[in-house]
C-alpha positions as CSV (number, residue, x, y, z in Angstrom):
1,M,-5.6,25.2,2.4
2,N,-5.3,29.0,2.5
3,Q,-8.1,29.3,0.0
4,A,-10.4,26.9,1.9
5,A,-9.6,28.8,5.2
6,S,-10.5,32.1,3.7
7,Q,-13.6,31.0,1.8
8,T,-15.1,28.4,4.3
9,P,-13.2,29.0,7.6
10,N,-15.8,27.2,9.7
11,K,-16.3,24.2,7.5
12,T,-14.8,21.0,8.9
13,A,-11.6,20.0,7.1
14,F,-10.4,16.9,9.0
15,T,-12.3,14.5,11.3
16,F,-10.7,11.8,13.3
17,V,-13.0,9.1,14.8
18,D,-11.2,7.6,17.8
19,F,-12.4,4.1,18.8
20,S,-9.6,3.4,21.3
21,T,-11.6,4.5,24.4
22,D,-15.2,4.5,23.0
23,R,-16.5,1.6,21.0
24,D,-18.9,4.0,19.2
25,G,-16.1,6.4,18.5
26,T,-15.2,9.8,19.8
27,T,-15.1,12.5,17.1
28,Y,-12.4,15.2,16.9
29,E,-12.5,17.8,14.2
30,L,-10.5,20.7,12.7
31,T,-12.0,23.4,10.7
32,W,-10.1,24.9,7.8
33,E,-9.4,28.0,9.8
34,Q,-8.2,25.9,12.8
35,L,-6.1,23.7,10.5
36,E,-4.4,26.7,8.9
37,A,-3.5,28.3,12.3
38,K,-2.1,25.0,13.7
39,V,-0.1,24.3,10.5
40,W,1.5,27.7,10.3
41,A,2.3,27.7,14.0
42,T,4.0,24.3,13.5
43,A,5.9,25.6,10.4
44,K,7.1,28.7,12.3
45,G,8.3,26.6,15.2
46,L,10.2,24.2,12.9
47,R,11.9,27.1,11.1
48,H,12.8,28.6,14.4
49,A,14.4,25.2,15.3
50,G,16.4,25.3,12.1
51,A,14.5,22.5,10.4
52,A,14.1,24.2,7.0
53,G,15.7,21.9,4.4
54,E,16.3,19.2,7.0
55,R,14.4,15.9,7.5
56,V,11.8,15.7,10.2
57,A,10.3,12.3,11.1
58,I,6.7,11.8,12.3
59,V,6.5,8.8,14.7
60,A,3.1,9.7,16.0
61,P,-0.1,7.6,16.0
62,Q,-2.9,8.1,13.5
63,G,-4.8,11.3,14.3
64,L,-5.1,15.0,13.7
65,D,-1.7,15.8,15.2
66,Y,-0.2,13.6,12.4
67,I,-1.9,15.6,9.8
68,V,-0.9,19.0,11.3
69,S,2.7,17.7,11.7
70,F,3.0,16.6,8.0
71,L,1.5,19.8,6.6
72,G,3.5,22.0,9.0
73,I,6.8,20.3,7.9
74,A,5.9,20.9,4.2
75,C,5.0,24.5,4.8
76,A,8.3,25.1,6.7
77,G,10.3,23.9,3.8
78,A,11.5,20.9,5.7
79,I,11.4,17.3,4.4
80,A,8.8,15.1,6.1
81,V,9.5,11.5,6.9
82,P,6.1,9.9,7.7
83,L,6.6,6.9,9.8
84,F,4.9,5.3,12.8
85,P,5.5,4.9,16.6
86,P,7.6,2.0,18.0
87,S,4.3,0.6,19.5
88,L,3.3,-0.7,16.1
89,P,3.7,-4.5,16.6
90,G,6.2,-6.3,14.4
91,H,7.7,-3.4,12.6
92,G,10.5,-2.2,14.8
93,E,13.2,-3.2,12.3
94,K,11.6,-1.2,9.5
95,L,11.2,1.9,11.8
96,A,14.9,1.7,12.9
97,S,16.2,1.2,9.4
98,S,14.1,4.0,8.0
99,L,15.2,6.4,10.7
100,D,18.8,5.4,10.1
101,D,18.5,5.9,6.4
102,A,16.8,9.3,6.6
103,A,18.8,10.6,9.6
104,P,16.3,13.2,10.6
105,M,17.2,16.1,12.9
106,L,13.8,15.9,14.7
107,A,11.2,13.2,15.4
108,I,7.7,14.4,16.3
109,C,5.7,12.2,18.6
110,T,3.0,12.6,21.2
111,E,3.8,13.4,24.8
112,K,2.4,10.1,25.9
113,Q,4.9,8.2,23.6
114,R,7.9,10.5,24.0
115,A,9.6,8.2,26.6
116,S,9.0,5.0,24.5
117,V,10.4,6.7,21.3
118,K,13.5,7.8,23.2
119,A,14.0,4.4,24.7
120,F,13.6,2.8,21.2
121,C,16.2,5.1,19.7
122,V,18.7,4.3,22.5
123,E,18.1,0.6,22.4
124,R,18.5,0.4,18.7
125,N,21.2,3.1,18.6
126,V,19.1,5.0,16.0
127,V,20.3,8.5,14.9
128,P,22.1,9.5,18.1
129,G,21.8,13.3,17.3
130,M,18.1,13.2,16.6
131,R,15.9,15.2,19.0
132,V,12.6,13.7,20.0
133,T,9.9,16.4,20.4
134,T,6.2,17.0,20.3
135,L,3.8,19.2,18.4
136,E,3.2,21.3,21.5
137,D,6.9,21.9,22.0
138,I,7.3,23.0,18.4
139,Q,4.4,25.3,18.4
140,G,5.8,26.9,21.6
141,Y,8.7,28.2,19.5
142,V,6.5,30.6,17.5
143,D,7.7,34.1,16.9
144,D,4.6,36.1,16.2
145,E,6.5,38.8,14.3
146,E,7.9,36.3,11.8
147,Q,6.1,36.4,8.5
148,E,5.6,33.3,6.4
149,S,5.0,35.3,3.2
150,H,8.7,35.3,2.3
151,W,9.2,31.5,2.7
152,L,9.7,30.2,-0.7
153,V,9.1,26.4,-1.2
154,Q,9.9,25.5,-4.8
155,P,8.0,22.9,-6.7
156,E,11.2,20.9,-7.3
157,D,12.0,20.8,-3.5
158,C,11.6,17.5,-1.8
159,A,8.4,17.5,0.2
160,Y,8.8,14.1,1.9
161,L,10.5,10.8,1.9
162,Q,8.0,8.0,1.3
163,Y,9.5,4.8,2.7
164,T,8.5,1.8,0.6
165,S,6.7,-1.1,2.3
166,G,9.6,-3.5,1.8
167,S,7.6,-6.3,0.3
168,T,10.5,-7.2,-2.1
169,R,13.5,-5.5,-0.4
170,S,14.7,-3.3,2.4
171,P,12.9,0.0,2.9
172,S,14.1,2.9,0.6
173,G,13.0,6.5,0.9
174,V,11.5,7.8,-2.3
175,E,12.1,11.5,-2.7
176,I,8.7,13.0,-3.5
177,T,8.8,16.7,-4.5
178,H,6.0,19.3,-4.0
179,A,5.4,19.2,-7.7
180,N,5.1,15.3,-7.7
181,V,2.5,15.1,-4.9
182,C,0.4,18.1,-6.2
183,S,0.4,16.5,-9.7
184,N,-0.6,13.1,-8.4
185,A,-3.4,14.6,-6.3
186,H,-4.8,16.4,-9.3
187,Q,-4.5,13.2,-11.4
188,A,-6.5,11.3,-8.7
189,L,-9.1,14.0,-8.4
190,E,-9.7,13.8,-12.1
191,A,-9.6,10.0,-12.3
192,Y,-12.2,9.5,-9.6
193,D,-14.2,12.6,-10.5
194,I,-13.9,14.3,-7.1
195,R,-15.4,17.7,-6.6
196,R,-15.5,20.3,-3.8
197,D,-18.9,20.6,-2.0
198,R,-19.9,17.2,-3.4
199,N,-17.3,14.7,-2.2
200,C,-15.1,13.7,0.8
201,T,-12.6,11.1,1.6
202,V,-13.2,8.4,4.2
203,G,-10.6,5.8,5.3
204,W,-8.5,3.9,7.8
205,L,-5.3,3.4,5.8
206,P,-2.2,4.3,7.8
207,L,-1.0,7.9,7.1
208,Y,2.6,6.7,6.8
209,H,1.6,4.5,3.8
210,D,1.6,6.2,0.4
211,M,-2.1,5.5,-0.4
212,G,-3.2,6.7,3.1
213,L,-1.0,9.8,3.0
214,V,-2.3,11.0,-0.4
215,L,-5.9,9.9,0.0
216,M,-6.4,11.2,3.6
217,I,-4.2,14.3,3.7
218,V,-2.9,15.6,0.4
219,L,-5.9,15.0,-1.9
220,P,-8.3,16.8,0.6
221,V,-6.0,19.8,0.9
222,I,-5.4,20.1,-2.8
223,G,-9.1,19.5,-3.6
224,G,-10.6,21.5,-0.8
225,I,-12.7,18.6,0.4
226,S,-13.2,17.2,3.9
227,S,-11.4,14.0,5.2
228,V,-12.7,11.5,7.7
229,L,-10.3,8.9,9.1
230,M,-9.9,6.4,11.8
231,D,-7.1,4.2,13.0
232,P,-6.2,1.0,11.1
233,L,-6.6,-1.1,14.3
234,A,-10.2,0.2,14.6
235,F,-10.9,-1.3,11.2
236,V,-9.2,-4.6,12.1
237,Q,-11.2,-4.9,15.3
238,Q,-14.5,-4.1,13.6
239,P,-14.5,-3.6,9.8
240,A,-18.2,-2.5,10.0
241,R,-16.9,0.8,11.4
242,W,-15.4,1.7,8.0
243,L,-18.7,0.9,6.2
244,R,-20.7,2.9,8.7
245,L,-18.5,6.0,8.1
246,L,-19.1,5.5,4.4
247,T,-22.8,5.4,5.1
248,R,-22.7,8.5,7.2
249,H,-20.6,10.6,4.8
250,S,-22.1,10.8,1.3
251,G,-20.0,11.2,-1.8
252,A,-17.1,9.4,-0.2
253,L,-13.9,8.3,-2.0
254,T,-12.2,5.5,-0.1
255,A,-9.4,3.0,-0.7
256,A,-8.1,-0.3,0.7
257,P,-6.1,-3.3,-0.4
258,N,-7.9,-6.3,-1.8
259,F,-7.7,-8.3,1.5
260,A,-9.8,-5.6,3.3
261,Y,-12.8,-6.3,1.1
262,D,-12.6,-10.0,1.7
263,Y,-12.2,-9.2,5.4
264,C,-15.4,-7.2,5.4
265,V,-17.3,-10.1,3.8
266,Q,-16.0,-12.5,6.4
267,R,-16.3,-10.3,9.5
268,V,-19.2,-7.9,9.1
269,R,-22.2,-9.8,10.5
270,D,-25.7,-9.7,9.2
271,G,-26.8,-7.6,12.2
272,E,-24.1,-5.0,11.5
273,R,-25.1,-4.8,7.8
274,A,-28.7,-3.9,8.6
275,G,-28.1,-0.1,8.9
276,L,-25.7,0.2,6.0
277,S,-26.4,2.4,2.9
278,L,-23.6,2.4,0.4
279,G,-25.4,3.8,-2.5
280,S,-23.8,7.3,-2.1
281,V,-20.2,6.1,-2.1
282,T,-18.4,7.7,-5.1
283,A,-15.6,5.2,-5.4
284,M,-14.0,2.3,-3.5
285,V,-10.4,2.0,-4.7
286,N,-9.0,-1.5,-4.7
287,G,-5.2,-1.5,-5.0
288,S,-1.8,-2.0,-3.4
289,E,-1.8,-5.8,-4.0
290,P,-3.1,-8.3,-6.5
291,I,-6.8,-7.7,-7.1
292,R,-9.0,-10.8,-7.2
293,G,-12.1,-11.1,-9.3
294,Q,-13.6,-13.5,-6.7
295,T,-13.1,-10.8,-4.1
296,L,-15.1,-8.3,-6.2
297,T,-17.9,-10.8,-6.7
298,R,-18.0,-11.7,-3.0
299,F,-18.1,-8.1,-1.8
300,Q,-20.8,-7.2,-4.3
301,A,-22.9,-10.2,-3.3
302,A,-22.5,-9.3,0.4
303,F,-23.2,-5.6,0.2
304,G,-25.2,-5.1,-3.0
305,P,-28.4,-5.4,-1.0
306,Y,-27.2,-2.4,1.0
307,G,-26.8,-0.1,-2.0
308,M,-23.3,-1.0,-3.2
309,R,-23.0,-0.5,-7.0
310,T,-20.7,-2.8,-9.0
311,A,-19.3,0.3,-10.8
312,T,-18.3,1.9,-7.5
313,M,-15.4,-0.6,-7.1
314,R,-12.4,0.9,-8.9
315,P,-9.5,-1.5,-9.4
316,S,-6.4,0.7,-9.5
317,Y,-2.6,0.5,-9.8
318,G,0.1,2.6,-8.2
319,L,3.3,2.6,-6.3
320,A,5.3,4.8,-4.0
321,E,7.9,5.7,-6.7
322,A,5.1,7.4,-8.7
323,T,3.8,9.1,-5.5
324,V,1.0,6.6,-5.4
325,F,-1.7,6.8,-8.2
326,V,-1.0,5.5,-11.7
327,A,-4.1,4.0,-13.3
328,T,-7.7,3.1,-12.5
329,S,-10.7,1.5,-14.2
330,P,-13.0,3.8,-16.2
331,Q,-15.6,5.9,-14.4
332,E,-19.0,4.4,-14.2
333,E,-17.9,1.1,-15.7
334,E,-18.0,-2.2,-13.9
335,P,-14.6,-3.9,-13.3
336,T,-13.3,-6.0,-16.1
337,V,-12.2,-9.5,-15.2
338,T,-10.5,-11.5,-17.9
339,V,-9.5,-15.2,-18.0
340,F,-6.1,-16.0,-19.6
341,D,-4.4,-19.3,-20.3
342,R,-2.0,-19.6,-17.3
343,D,0.7,-21.5,-19.1
344,M,0.9,-19.1,-22.0
345,L,0.8,-16.2,-19.6
346,A,3.8,-17.6,-17.7
347,Q,5.6,-17.7,-21.1
348,G,4.8,-14.1,-21.7
349,T,1.8,-14.2,-24.0
350,A,-1.8,-13.4,-23.0
351,R,-4.5,-15.6,-24.6
352,V,-8.1,-15.2,-23.5
353,V,-9.8,-18.5,-22.8
354,E,-13.1,-19.7,-21.4
355,A,-12.9,-21.0,-17.9
356,S,-13.3,-24.7,-17.9
357,E,-12.6,-27.5,-15.4
358,G,-9.1,-28.8,-15.4
359,Q,-7.7,-26.1,-17.6
360,P,-4.9,-24.0,-16.0
361,I,-6.2,-20.4,-16.0
362,S,-5.2,-17.0,-14.6
363,E,-8.1,-14.7,-13.8
364,L,-6.9,-11.1,-13.9
365,V,-8.7,-7.8,-13.1
366,A,-8.0,-4.8,-15.3
367,C,-6.6,-1.7,-13.7
368,G,-7.8,0.6,-16.5
369,R,-5.8,3.4,-17.9
370,P,-3.5,6.1,-16.6
371,V,-4.5,9.8,-16.2
372,S,-2.0,12.5,-17.3
373,Q,0.9,10.0,-17.3
374,E,2.2,7.4,-19.7
375,I,2.7,3.6,-19.3
376,A,4.9,1.4,-21.5
377,I,5.2,-2.4,-21.3
378,V,8.8,-3.1,-22.0
379,D,11.0,-6.1,-22.8
380,T,13.6,-6.1,-20.0
381,L,16.3,-7.6,-22.4
382,T,15.9,-5.3,-25.4
383,Y,14.3,-2.3,-23.7
384,R,11.7,-2.2,-26.5
385,R,8.0,-1.7,-26.1
386,Q,6.0,-4.9,-26.2
387,D,3.0,-5.4,-28.4
388,E,-0.5,-5.8,-26.9
389,D,-1.1,-9.1,-25.1
390,T,2.6,-9.5,-24.4
391,V,3.9,-9.5,-20.8
392,G,6.7,-7.1,-19.9
393,E,7.9,-4.7,-17.2
394,I,5.6,-1.8,-16.5
395,W,7.4,1.6,-17.1
396,I,5.9,4.9,-16.1
397,K,6.6,8.5,-17.2
398,G,4.8,11.6,-15.7
399,P,5.1,14.6,-13.4
400,N,4.2,12.4,-10.4
401,V,7.2,10.2,-10.7
402,G,9.6,10.8,-7.8
403,R,13.1,12.0,-8.3
404,G,14.9,9.0,-6.8
405,Y,15.8,7.1,-3.7
406,W,17.3,9.1,-0.8
407,G,21.0,8.6,-0.6
408,R,21.1,5.9,-3.4
409,P,22.3,7.6,-6.6
410,Q,23.3,4.5,-8.5
411,E,20.0,2.7,-7.8
412,S,18.1,5.9,-8.6
413,R,19.7,6.1,-12.0
414,E,18.8,2.5,-12.8
415,I,15.2,2.8,-11.6
416,F,14.2,6.4,-12.3
417,H,16.2,7.1,-15.4
418,A,15.6,4.1,-17.6
419,V,15.6,4.7,-21.4
420,L,13.8,2.9,-24.2
421,D,15.9,1.4,-27.0
422,G,16.7,4.2,-29.4
423,D,15.9,7.1,-27.0
424,D,18.4,9.7,-25.8
425,P,19.7,9.0,-22.2
426,A,20.8,12.7,-21.9
427,D,17.2,13.9,-22.4
428,P,15.3,13.9,-19.1
429,A,12.0,14.0,-21.0
430,Q,12.8,10.5,-22.3
431,H,13.5,9.0,-18.8
432,W,11.1,6.3,-17.5
433,L,10.5,4.8,-14.0
434,R,11.1,1.0,-13.9
435,T,8.4,-0.4,-11.6
436,G,9.6,-3.9,-11.2
437,D,6.0,-5.0,-11.9
438,L,5.1,-7.2,-14.8
439,G,2.0,-6.5,-16.8
440,L,0.4,-6.2,-20.3
441,W,-2.0,-4.2,-22.3
442,H,-5.2,-6.0,-23.4
443,D,-8.2,-4.3,-25.0
444,K,-6.7,-0.9,-24.1
445,Q,-6.5,-1.7,-20.3
446,L,-3.6,-2.4,-18.0
447,Y,-3.3,-5.8,-16.4
448,V,-0.7,-6.4,-13.7
449,T,0.5,-10.0,-13.6
450,G,3.1,-9.9,-10.8
451,R,6.6,-8.7,-9.7
452,T,9.8,-9.6,-11.4
453,K,11.6,-10.3,-8.1
454,D,8.8,-12.5,-6.8
455,L,8.6,-14.9,-9.8
456,V,9.0,-18.6,-8.9
457,I,11.0,-20.2,-11.6
458,V,11.1,-24.0,-11.4
459,D,12.3,-26.3,-14.1
460,G,12.6,-23.3,-16.5
461,T,8.9,-22.4,-16.0
462,N,7.6,-19.1,-14.6
463,H,5.0,-19.2,-11.9
464,Y,3.3,-16.2,-10.3
465,P,3.4,-16.6,-6.5
466,H,0.0,-15.0,-5.9
467,D,-1.6,-17.6,-8.2
468,I,0.0,-20.4,-6.2
469,E,-1.0,-18.7,-2.9
470,E,-4.6,-18.4,-4.0
471,T,-4.6,-22.2,-4.8
472,V,-3.1,-23.0,-1.4
473,Q,-5.5,-20.9,0.7
474,N,-8.5,-22.5,-1.2
475,A,-7.2,-26.0,-0.7
476,H,-8.3,-26.5,2.9
477,S,-10.5,-24.6,5.3
478,A,-7.8,-24.8,8.0
479,I,-5.6,-22.4,6.1
480,R,-5.8,-18.8,7.0
481,R,-6.5,-16.5,4.1
482,H,-4.0,-13.8,3.1
483,H,-1.4,-15.4,5.4
484,C,0.4,-17.6,2.9
485,A,3.7,-17.2,1.0
486,A,5.1,-19.1,-2.0
487,F,8.7,-18.7,-2.9
488,A,11.6,-20.6,-4.4
489,V,14.8,-21.8,-2.7
490,S,18.0,-23.3,-4.1
491,T,18.7,-26.9,-3.5
492,E,21.6,-29.1,-4.7
493,E,19.5,-30.1,-7.7
494,A,17.7,-26.9,-8.7
495,E,15.3,-24.2,-7.6
496,R,12.3,-25.7,-5.7
497,L,9.0,-24.4,-4.4
498,V,8.4,-23.8,-0.7
499,I,5.0,-22.9,0.8
500,V,4.5,-21.3,4.2
501,A,0.8,-21.1,5.3
502,E,-0.7,-20.2,8.6
503,Y,-3.5,-22.2,10.1
504,I,-6.6,-20.4,11.3
505,R,-6.6,-18.8,14.7
506,D,-9.2,-21.0,16.3
507,L,-7.5,-24.3,15.4
508,T,-6.6,-25.8,18.7
509,D,-4.9,-28.9,17.5
510,P,-3.1,-28.3,14.2
511,E,-1.1,-31.5,14.5
512,S,-4.3,-33.5,14.0
513,L,-4.9,-31.9,10.6
514,R,-1.3,-31.6,9.4
515,E,-1.2,-34.6,7.1
516,E,-4.7,-33.9,5.7
517,V,-3.9,-30.2,5.0
518,T,-0.5,-31.2,3.5
519,R,-2.0,-33.7,1.1
520,A,-4.8,-31.2,0.1
521,V,-2.2,-28.5,-0.6
522,R,0.2,-30.7,-2.6
523,A,-2.7,-32.1,-4.7
524,A,-4.1,-28.7,-5.4
525,V,-0.8,-27.1,-6.4
526,A,0.2,-30.2,-8.5
527,S,-3.2,-30.2,-10.3
528,S,-3.5,-26.4,-10.9
529,H,0.2,-25.5,-11.5
530,A,1.9,-28.8,-12.4
531,I,4.6,-28.1,-9.8
532,A,5.7,-30.2,-6.9
533,I,6.1,-28.6,-3.4
534,H,9.6,-29.1,-2.0
535,D,8.5,-28.1,1.6
536,F,5.3,-27.1,3.2
537,V,5.2,-25.3,6.5
538,F,1.9,-25.4,8.5
539,A,2.7,-22.3,10.5
540,A,1.2,-20.7,13.6
541,P,-0.9,-17.6,13.3
542,N,0.9,-14.3,12.9
543,T,4.2,-15.8,11.9
544,V,4.1,-15.1,8.2
545,P,5.7,-11.6,7.9
546,H,3.7,-8.7,6.4
547,T,4.8,-5.2,5.3
548,T,3.4,-2.2,7.1
549,S,0.8,-1.9,4.3
550,G,-0.5,-5.4,4.9
551,K,1.1,-7.3,2.0
552,V,2.8,-10.6,2.5
553,A,6.6,-10.0,2.6
554,R,7.8,-12.9,0.6
555,P,11.5,-12.1,0.7
556,A,11.4,-11.8,4.5
557,C,9.4,-15.0,4.7
558,R,12.1,-16.7,2.6
559,E,14.8,-15.3,4.8
560,R,13.1,-16.6,7.9
561,Y,12.6,-20.0,6.3
562,L,16.3,-20.3,5.3
563,A,17.3,-19.1,8.8
564,G,15.4,-22.1,10.3
565,E,12.8,-20.1,12.2
566,W,10.1,-22.6,11.3
567,R,12.0,-25.7,12.3
568,T,9.8,-26.2,15.3
569,E,6.7,-25.8,13.2
570,H,5.0,-28.5,11.2
571,T,7.2,-28.8,8.1
572,T,6.7,-31.6,5.5
573,R,9.3,-32.0,2.9
574,K,8.5,-34.0,-0.2
575,G,9.2,-37.6,0.3
576,T,9.1,-37.4,4.2
577,D,5.4,-37.1,4.9
578,G,4.0,-40.0,2.9
579,A,2.2,-37.6,0.5
């Protein structure tokens, strides 16, 4: 930041396009010189308030103030806790639990939301001693005579707590050091071949999410490139806005979960596509959830006529515990989609097959190779490396791996300090991060097959829930895509499969289609996976829980099901619906 401010002070560093009051977007910008001044004013104010070494939460909406707050906290030697305002629908519980866990001394919001943040904290009894403040208040504390040159922020100091999305458990704050995040930014810059004066970042991912934070704030500062962002809601309302920004800003690096690319195919109309030109996009990262080969095909078919190159799509793998980025497909190579025998894959062995009608298959997209870090596929019983084409847990080692979970020493030792069979537990250089993800090496590329905690095990057979969910959402047009959860529940006899699937928003009479949809889903799952559905819930829109990063929260869905929250919905247990 200092280098960019001195060399190119008047060049735009960050641009926020606000669609909340103007459908065409109002642009707000900060030059590198303006950014540096605001960041250091914030840092000085925080140090004056005694925040050095303390946690400072950000509960502000997407925008330039969020960026200044995060960088100011880092420069002050405080620990940032990037979160979101209470106004984000459906995520009050995560906000409350994250604040309680981090126990910050300050929470930064906007003046407009100060009252609602205070009310939220009082209603939820969240961190009673926490002071709610604004960026303007903090910058008002500045002592012009105080010099920042003597502030020493060490590489091993914690820069921020990245709260996980909670797709498989309650939120935990990953301690990311300054060294971790700088290393990961350099790894990503190398992997996606991003260069100053040639590239920029463009995106809508939330800044409290690991991928949004690194892509839209950290990577631009470390790489000295400009960043253009908008609010996630602006994307949801009109996904064409994202593609227009990519058209407008050449050399863009962008990223989104798999569902976003399907969403563009479905929602960007022909008239909106007419002015698009995607040929200058450097990379479109697809990550954060299972990547579908069909999604890549659909997106390329829809936007290939507008300059989209197949090799621009970069399937990638990462997680918050490793800051964010771990592996990606090779530069200038088209994504690799491989068809495996589904039954053998469930048993732990990858065998490539030709796709044929009636044969159970799993189509997986390769996530390439890591950059400046190491991946091992490990047997969770023996802690030994697996051979190629053998499924195991993905373990990671590198300078980007966080140092543990905030306030959870036992869990941190288990997850962040795993040791392979025969290695020395006392040697930190031999410690690995256990990701909880299952994967395999095939033809020198990483394939992610699922999560250990999400596996559906029925009658002794492993089933990957995302495979079942894909079958379900393709079984009938009344089922809403990306709003379906498959999970197992215990019955008196054994573990059984439950499916909760939302119906599409414009379905006015779901009861009229209930039996038809139920039969279609049962038949499709039985045919493709050889498993019977114990209970099928045809749920109302927006009732299947999602994480703040947009992934289906299967454990939360299972909890809601067991708590009886869908008893008033259309449930059809096996043997009671005539199917």
